[in-house]
N, C-alpha and C positions, 0 to 999 in steps of 0.2 A: 321707459314705463313710467307714470306717474306713481309717487308712492302714496300707498294705501295708507286709509285715514288712523289706521291702530295695528300695529305690528308688535305681536309679541314675540320674543327670543327664548329660548332654552329657561323659560322661567320654572326656576325651583323654590317652592315654601314649604319650610317644615316645620313640624310641632313637635315641640321637646319635653314629650311627659315622660314620668317617673318610671314606665315600664318600656321606654325605649323613642328614637325619634320614627316620627310617622311621617312619612313621607310625601303630604297629599297632593301639591303638583310636583311631578316630577321630571323638569325639560321638554314642559310644554312651548310649543311653537305654531302660531298660525297669525292669523291677518284677516281685518275686515277692512272693505271695500266703502267710499262714501254712498250710502245710499244702500247698502246691503242689508239683507237679513241673516244672520249668521244662526242656524242652531248648533244648542251643545248638548249632545244628548248620554246620557249614560244611568249606570244605579245609583240608588242613595251613597254615598260615600267614598264615590269616584273622584272627586275631587272639582269639580263641575263650578259648585257658590265658592270653593278655594280660589277659583282661577280668577273668575269677578271680581272677589273681596279684592284679591292681589294687585287689579289693574289699578284702582281705586286707591291702594294702602290700606285697606282695613283690618288687616291682619290685626287681632290683639295680639302686642307685645309685652310680656312673654305669654303664653307658651312659643308662639306663632311668629316668624321670621321668613321674610322674600331673603333667602342664602344669597342665589345669584339669579343670572338672567337680566333683559329690559323688555320693556314696554312705552315701546316709543308712539306719541302719540296727536299727528300733526308735525312730526318730524321730532318733537320733545321727549327725552326720555321720561317720564313719570316717578322710576325709583329714586332718580337722582337730583328731585326736586327737594324743597325745604319745607316744612311741613305749611308755612303760610302759603307755598307757591300751590302746594297740594288743594289745600283746602278752597282756592281760589278754583278750583278745577272739576272740584267734588260739586253737582247739583246744579251749577253753570254749563260748562262745556259736556262732561260726560256725568249721568243721571242714574240713577238704578231704582229699582222695581223691586222693593223687597219680599220674601216669599209668604208672608202673612201682614195683613195689613193692621189687624188690631194690635200687634206686638210690633211697629215700625210706626203708628200715631201715639202722639203724647195724650192720655187721656184727659190729661185736665187744660189742654187747651182747645179752643176751637177750631174750625175747620179752616173756618176764616185767617185767624190769628196762623194756624203754622204755612198755611200758602202764602202769605202777605212777608212773612219772617224772611222766606228765599229772594221774594222780589226785592225785599228792602236792601238786605243785602248784596246779593249780585249785582241787581241792575241800577239800584240806587233810585228805588222809587220811594216816593212822600209816600204815607199811611192812606193819605186818599187813592191816591192812583196806583198804587199796590192792592187796593179791596176791589178794586173795579176790574185791577184784571184776575184778581181771584174770582169774581163771580162770574166773567167771560170765558174761564177756563171750565169751571164746574159745568156751565152750559154745554162748553164745548163738546165736552165726555158724557154726556147725557144727565147731566140731574137736574131734574125740574125744580122751579123753584130757588133758584140756586141764591136769588137777594136774597130770601129767608130762609136757609139751612146754610148759608154758610156763618151763620150764629151758632148752630149747630156742634155738638161733641162726638165725636167717634162711636158711641155706643149708642147715638142715635139713630145711625145708618146701616143698613143690613150688609153683609159678606162683599153682596156685589157691588153696592155702592161707595165701599168704604177702597175696594181697591180700584172704584174710577174717581175716587179721589187721590190715592197716590200716585196714580198715570198722571192725572191734574200738577200734581207737586212737581214728576219728573217732567214733566213738559215745559214749564210754568218759563223757564230760562231759555226754551229754544236750543236744546243742548244737541250737539253736533254726535252724539253718541249712547245709546242707550240699554244699560243691562235689563232685563227684565228675567229676576231669579224666578222661575215657578211662578209665573204671574195669575195662575189660575189653578194653583193646589186645591183649595179648601168648597172652590165653587161647584154649583152644580153643572152639567153638561151644558143646556140652555144659554146660561150667565157666563160658562168659559166660551163658548163661541161668539156673547154679544162683546167678551172685554176682549179677545182677538182679535173681532172682524174691526173695533173701535181702535185699538193697539195699531194694528196694520193701515187703517185707512188715515190715521194721523200722522205717523210717521212717514208716508209716503209723499203726505201732502207738504210734511215740511223740511222732507229731504233728510230724516235723519237715517243714522244705521243704527240696527238693533243686534244685540247679542240676547236671545230668547237660550234660557236655559229649564230645560226641561229634560223628564222622564217619559214622555208621551211622544208617542212616534208618529201620531194623527197628526198633533200639533205641528212636528216639525215639514210632516209629510205636503202640508195646507200652504205654509205660509214662510217657510223657509227658501232661501235662494242656494246655500252650500251648507254642510253639516260635519260637524266635526265631531267623532262618537270615542267618549274618553272610556278610560280602565283603570284603575289603579294609580290614579294620577296621572296616565299618558294618556294621549290621543292615538289611537289604534286605527282608528281609519278616517278619512278626511276626502269630500268630493262634493260635487254637487246634488240637491235633493235627489234629482231625476235620477241620476244616475247610483247613487248610496242605495235608493230601493230598486233600482231595477235590475243594479247588477254589482251586488254586497262582495267585498273583497276582503272580507276579517270576520272570522269565525264567530265573534263576539257579534258583531251586528248581524251577520244570517242568524245566528242564535235568538238575536231579540227577535228578528222580522217574523220568527217562522214561531213564535210564542205569542203574539198578538193574532186574534181575528181578523181576516179580509172578509169587509162587506161584498168586494168587488169581485170574488171569487165564491164557486160553489162549494159548501162544504164538503170534504169529501174524508178527511183523515184528522185526528186528535190532534190537538196544538201540540208544538214541541219545546216543552219548558227546558232550558238551559240548568242541565245537571249542576250537581255541585253549590258551594258558597263565593261569595265574594272572598278575597284575599284578606287575613290580616295584617294592615296597612305598617305593623311594627313588624311583623314577619315575613317579606314580601319573599316568594320564591326564586331561586336562582332561576335565571334565562328568562323567557317569556309566562310574564306573570299569568297570563289567562290558559297557562298548558293543562292545571290538574283538572280544568272540567272542558276541555276541547277534544273532541274527537278526530281531530285533521293530526295532533303534535307528533311528530317524530324526534329520534334520539339529538338532533341539534339545537332543539326546542330548548330543553334542559338546562342549556348550556351556553347560549347566546342569546342577548334581547335583541329580537328582529329590530333594523332602524324604521322608521316610517320613509316607505321609497314609492316614488312613480310606479302605478301599474296600470296607468290610462292617462289621457288626458286630462288634468286637473282632478287627479284622481291617487290618493297615494294609501298605500297600507304597510302595516307592519305587523307582517306574519310572513313568516317562511316559505309555507305552504299554499298563498295564497291563489295559485292556481286552480287548487284542488278545490279549493272554497268556492270560486268563479262555478267551475265543474258539476258543484253541487246546490248550487244557486239556481239554475238551468233546470235542475231533474227535479221532477216531481214527485221523488223518493229518498230518502234520508240514503247519502255516499256512503 
């Protein structure tokens, strides 16, 4: 079997604070195939963004530290590379679209300069060739009058246009893997759809693999091939998008799905919110971290952390009671 483009094994990234150790990513394992779109889903603070930053070794040290685990990209472990080697990977072979473009773009440099800088650094282009390539990139992502607008500054663009610029920058060196961290957070729904369609089309044309980090289940349902659901620093369920939405096997996934309105079904009952609050990451409870909010919990859940085990074809769940969850997912009424 061919080696996946990216393979993350037992990755642990902790933050050492005055209040204690925050296990932001606690033993995460997953892979991304060539040309695949993987969704990484969960509530704010579950470890999605830290997982992506760990891949590129962008964790601030201190207080953060990649404690253990490996990140193999094209067979090479990124965690063991020197700083100069990983800099060659960032923005070149692996690119990232950050959550808020206004804080990611340099306000005192033109859009053109921020695009050409990457091209000159990684592709060794001269200024003239890099400028021409930058214009082509802006046109590709749908920015009109690109030759003129390349001289504008970030504040002269709308939110949607700035996000398009970020996509152009991310795709400038034809990366093999793209990390998209909440790429549509601050945009209205119409612009969200445009950006996601654009991102999907461009990555499919270029054969780029993508990790979409989001809390928006609608985005994942439409665009992702496979989905990893995270909770309290761990992946608690992993499956194809179709399998996950049709047959969830973890109570957290089931809760997320039941708390979102469905436009393809007749509304008969009120939405079911997930009770309780996410755990304090400094004081994670013993056993299953979702137990205080779970209506399926049993005594075993309080003392044993459930591992991520196969529960079907290419479907994994970290739940002792996954069969009860599966039955409840089929039932029109709560279990």
